[in-house]
N, C-alpha and C positions, 0 to 999 in steps of 0.2 A: 770383470775389473774396473775402476772408476778411471776416468779421463786422466792423462798425465801430460806433462809438458816438458821440453828440453830432451826429445828423443834422443839417442844414441847416434853417432856419426856412421855414415853406410859403412857397412863391412864390418863393423865393431859390436859384435853380440853382446848381449847382458851379461852374461858370465865373465868376459873378458873386461868389460867396464867395471864390471865390481871388483875383479882381481886387480886392475891397475892402480885402484884406489881403496883396496881393502885396509880396513881400520889399522891404524898403527898397532905394532906389538907394543907390549908392556914397559918394556926398557924405552922406548921412544917417547912412549906416552909420558913416563916419569920426568924423562929429559926435558919436556915441554913445558911442565905443570908450573913451572913458578911465573913463567909469562902468561900461560892461561889464566890462573888464579888471579894474577894482577889485573889483567884486562877485565874479566867478569867482575872481579870485586871492586874495580874503581869506581864502574857505574852505579854498582848496587849502594856503594857508600854515598854517592853524591843525591841518589833519590830518598835514603833513608835519614841523611842529615837534614834533609829539609822537613820530613815528617816529624823527626826527633825536635827539631828547632820549635815547630809549632806547637807539639804537645807541651815541650817544658816551658815554652813560654805563652802558655795558654790565659794564664790571667794577665800577663801584660798585653795580650793581643785583645783581650776582652775590654781592657781599659782603652785601648787605641783606635779600635774600629766598631765600638756599638756605644749606644746612649747610655749614660751613667745614672746610678739611683737605686739600683738592685743587683748587688754584686753576684748574688747566684743567677740570675736571669741574665746578666751578661755574659757569665763563664758558659752557661747552657748556650748561648748563642755562638760563641767560639767553637764549642764542640760542635754545635750542627753544621756550622761551615766547614770544620774539619771533616764531617763525614759527609758533605756534599761531594767532595773529591772522589770520595767511594762510588758514588752513582755512576762516574764515568769509567770506572775501571772494566766493567764487562764491555764496555762499547770498545775501549783501547784495547782491551785482549783479544776482541774479535780481530779489530783491524790489524794489530802488529802481530799477532800469532799468526794469522794466513799469510802476511808478508814474510815472517820468518821461515815458515814452510814453503814458501815459494820461492823468494830471492836469497835466502840465507840468513844465518844468526848473526854473522859479522855486520852486516849493512843495516839489519833491522836494529841492532843493539847500540850502533853508532848514533843513528838518528834518534833513539829514544833519550841517550845521556844529553843530546843537545837540545832538546825540547824540556826535559826536565832541570837541566842547571837553569836555562834561560827564563823560566817560568819562577824560579826559585829567586833569581835577580831581581824580576820583576815585582816580586814580594816586598823586597825591602826598600822598594822606589815607591810603594803606593802612598797616596794621601790618608790622612787619618780622618777621623769622625769632626774632630774639631775644626779642619781643613775644608772638607767637602759635606759635611753632612752624611745622609743618608748614602750617598755615592760611594762611600768609604766600603761599607759591607758589601755593597753590589760588587764593587772592582774585586774586591777580597775574594767572593764567590767565584768571579770569573777566572780568577788565576787559579785556584784550588780546582776547578773543573778542567783546567788545561793541564795541571800537574797529575791529576787522578787519570786522564787519559793516557799521558805518557807512562805513567807507573803501571798501568795495564801490560805493558809489554816488557817491564824490565826482570821481575823476580823469576818468572816462568822461563824467560829466555836465556838469563843469565845462569838458571839451574841446567836448563838443557844444554847449553855451552858445555859446562864442567863436565855433566853425566857423558855425553860424548866425546871428551876428552880424557874421561878419566881410565886409569889401569883397572883392568876387570875386577880385581880383588880390592879396590880402594874407592869405589865410587861413593860410600857412605862418606868417607873420609872425606874427599874432594869436594864433593856438592855441600858438605856442610859448613865451608867457606863462605856462601851464600849469607847464610846467617852469621859468622864471624864478622863480616863486613857489615852486614846492617846493624848487628848491636853495637860494633865497634864506633859506627856512625853516630849512635844515639848516646855512646859514651863521650864521645868527642863533645856532640853538640850540647848536651846537658853539662860536659866540663867546661866548654867554654861560656854556656850560661852563669855556671858557678864561678869561674873566674872574672868575669866582667861585673857580677853582681858583688864580690867582694873587693874588687880594687877598682870600679867607677861607682860603686853605691847601687842602692836600688832604684834613687831618682833616677840616675843617668842611664840606666839600663831601660828603665820605662821611656824615658824623654827619646833617646838617638840611639843608643847602644844597639837595641835589638836589630836595627837596619843594618849596623855594619856585620851580623851574624849572618844574615841572609845574602848579603852581598857576596859573603866568602864563597858560594857556591861558584862564582864566574872561574875563578882558577882551578878548583876543584874539578869543575866542569872540562875545562880544557885538557886539563890531564888526563883524565877519564877517556875524551874523545880520541887524543893521540894515541893511547894503548891498545884502544879496540881497533883504530884503524891500521896499526901494525900488523894486527893477529889474522892468521889464515883462519878461513871456514874449518869446521869440525869435519874430520875424515869421513865421518858417517853420512854428512851432508853430501858432501863431494861424491862420494859412492853413490848416493841415490841420484843425483842429478847427472851423474856421468852414465848410469844405467837408465836412464830416460824414466824414472819414476818418481819425480817431484808431482804431486798432486797438482791438479788445476783447481780444486776445490776442496782443500784439508778440512775444511770446517764442515762440509757437508758430510766428508769421509768420516771425521771424527764421531760425529752423532748417529751414521749411519752403521759404523763396524765397532765403535769402541764407547757404547754409551753405558755399558756397564762399569768400565774402568772410569769414564768420566765421574759417575756417582761415586766411586770410591775414593777418588783425588778430592772431590768437593767435602766428603768426610772427614778426611785428614786434615783439611785445610781449617776445619770449625775451631779446633783447640788451638792450632796455631794462630789464628787471625784473633781471636778475642784474647789468648795470653799475651800475644803480644803487644796487643793497645792496651790492654791494662797495666801492664809494666813500664810500657814505654811512654805511653800519653797520659793516662788517667793518673797515675800513681804521683807524680810532682804536685798536680793541682790538688788532688785529694790528702796528701800529707799537710798542705797549706791550709786549705779552705775549711775541711772536716775534722782534720786530727790537730791542727792548732799549730803545726811547725813552722819553722822561719824558711823562708825563700832558701836561704844559704844551707839549712839542715836539710830540708826536701830535695834540693838538687844534689847533696851530697850523698844522701841514701840512695837516690836512683841511680848515681855515678856508680856506686858499689856493687848494685845488683845488677846492672846492666855489665858492667866489666867481668863478674862472675859468670855470667852467660857467655859473654864472648870468647873468655877462656876455657869453658869446659865444653862447647860445642864441638870441636873437632875430635876430642877425646871420645864422644859419645857417637859420632859418625863412626870413628874407628872401631869402637864396640860393635855397632851395629854390622860393620864388616865380618866380625867374628862370630857372632853369637845370633844374626839376623836382625831383620829391622823390628819385626813385630815385638819382640820381648821389650825392647830399648823403649819402643813406642808406647808400649802398655804400660811400663814405669813410669812414664810421665804422665798419663792419663790418670792413674792411681793417685800418684802424688797430689796433682791439683784437686782431684775428688775429696781426699781426705783431709789436706792441710790448708787449703785455700782461706777456709774461715778462721782457722786458730792464727794463720799468719798475720791477718788483718787485726785481730784481737790484740796480739803482740805489737802491732805498730801502734797501737792506741796506749802503750805504756808512755808516750812522749820522751822517750830515749831515743838521740841519734843512733846507737847501736843496735836496739830494739828494732828500729825501721829498717835499718841497713841489713840486718841480721835476717829479717822476714823477707826482704827484696831476695836475698842470695838463697834461701829456702824454696822461694819459688821459681827462681832462677836455673836452680838444679835442675828441677822437672822440665821447665821449658826447654833448657838445653838438651834433656835426654830425648823430648820428643822432637826438636828441631834436627838434633843430630842425624835421626834417622829418617824423615820424613822428607826431606828433599830428593833422597836417592829413591825412596819407596816411591814417589810420584813419577819421577822420570821413568822409572822401571816398568810404568803400567802401559806404555805406549810405543810404539814402532816409530823409528827414525821420521818416515814421512809426514806424519801429522804429530809428531811429539810437542814442537813449539805451540801450535795452536791448541792442541786438546790441553796442555796444561794452563794456557793463557785462558781459557775458558772455565775450568774448573776451579781454578785458584782464586781469580777474579771475581766469579760469581759468587763464593764463599766468603771471601774477604769483605766484598760489598753488603752481603745481607749480614753476615755476623762480627765481623771486623770494624768497620767503619761506624756502627752505632755504637761501640763498646764504650767509649768515654761518655757521650752524651747518655746513655742509657742507664750506665752505671749512676752518675749523676742524677739521672731522673730517679732512679730507686731510692737514693737517699732521702732526695727531696720529697718525695711523695709517702714513703714510710716511716720516716723518722729515724729508721735504723741506719747508722752509718756503717755497718758491716753487710748491709744488704748485698751489694755488688758481687759477694763471694757466690751467691747463688747463681747467679749469671754465669760466673765462670765454670763452676761446677757442672752445671748443666751442659755446657761446651765440651767439657772433658768427659762427660757419659756420652755424648752423641759420637765424639772420636774414638772413644773405646769401643762402643758395639761395633763401630765400622772396622776398626783395627783388628778384631777379634775374627769377623767374617772374611777380612783378606787373605790371600794366599802369601806366602813368604817369596820374596823376590831378591833377596842378597845374594844368593848363590848361582843365580840364572843368569845367563848372558843377556847382556842389553838388546831388547826385541829391534831387530833390523826390518 
């Protein structure tokens, strides 16, 4: 057995320690759900609010922080900086995941939201290229690296929190709210950009309006910090702590005892990462730069598509509780394999409703995969290494496949001359995840590993 910390008090044997903090019954878990979902979701909202703003405002950021002359090159630079943040996510996952498994979910997640919101506020205060020249993209990269480091502990930690609090027959439904808040953040960020564009005009948005949007992370972060500090740690973690089974080296234990589960988790996240960043970050600029839509129409179509995902994810999570994780995830993979290319062709019609409809079609399959995937990942690992294991696998996959998505999709178009070329990257991601899901065991009806 690996070394542990927080040994039980003298005279209290392991069984008694576990009994005293036995995971709550389902009735009590349901009673606490609103508070727990709010605390987990608030921080997740802040993280993805920033990512959503950056993606939606990619064309504005390319103007503000990079030398002008070649629009495509400036946009590629903006997406390259976006991807730079993902380089830090695995390191952040290692750091925050280890802390989360040793010190607890609550403390770690409260710290993460503080760093995330602070970095987003700083982004709204950065000087532009016209002000400081090459220092502007340099400072932008630094802030993105800090954000990426903090983000390494958010998604997996919030999912862990929800999975460990969820009623035994509702883990898919409860953990799906991670993606509800994530996509809601993108809806709000894209919606605010749309509102600023229509009320202030594109010139004002490009000149100063983008700063106001990033500064909104301050009040959002304070609310999230308050909610997380009011929350108790999960009963599963408290039971492990009371029994003296908190691992002194959770990351080492993950690689030593759960390496197969880590590989399955990585495979699950491939489509999740690529699908998210295609829909959330790449599409607004794609509709404008490659398909000729105005900023207003492209932001509007993006909002419609992401709102559809946020609405459907809980129903898909509930469906996965009923029929299993694998059938729902397989449906999501097959949808992307078959329909990604046709939906990009539909967007090319130049009509707002065609673009919005195409986004909704892809959104249905994204919601299906997301609705089941979060619970499926949490169900792969025992409590004592769950946070760290998910952080490692999730962030490695996101860094390799997700962070490069906007850049690589833009590069594919520029190098091939085919504006539908990004579809092949999405389809390849769907195929990888499909193969992994088909080989995975079904976990929906099994108890959460302790």
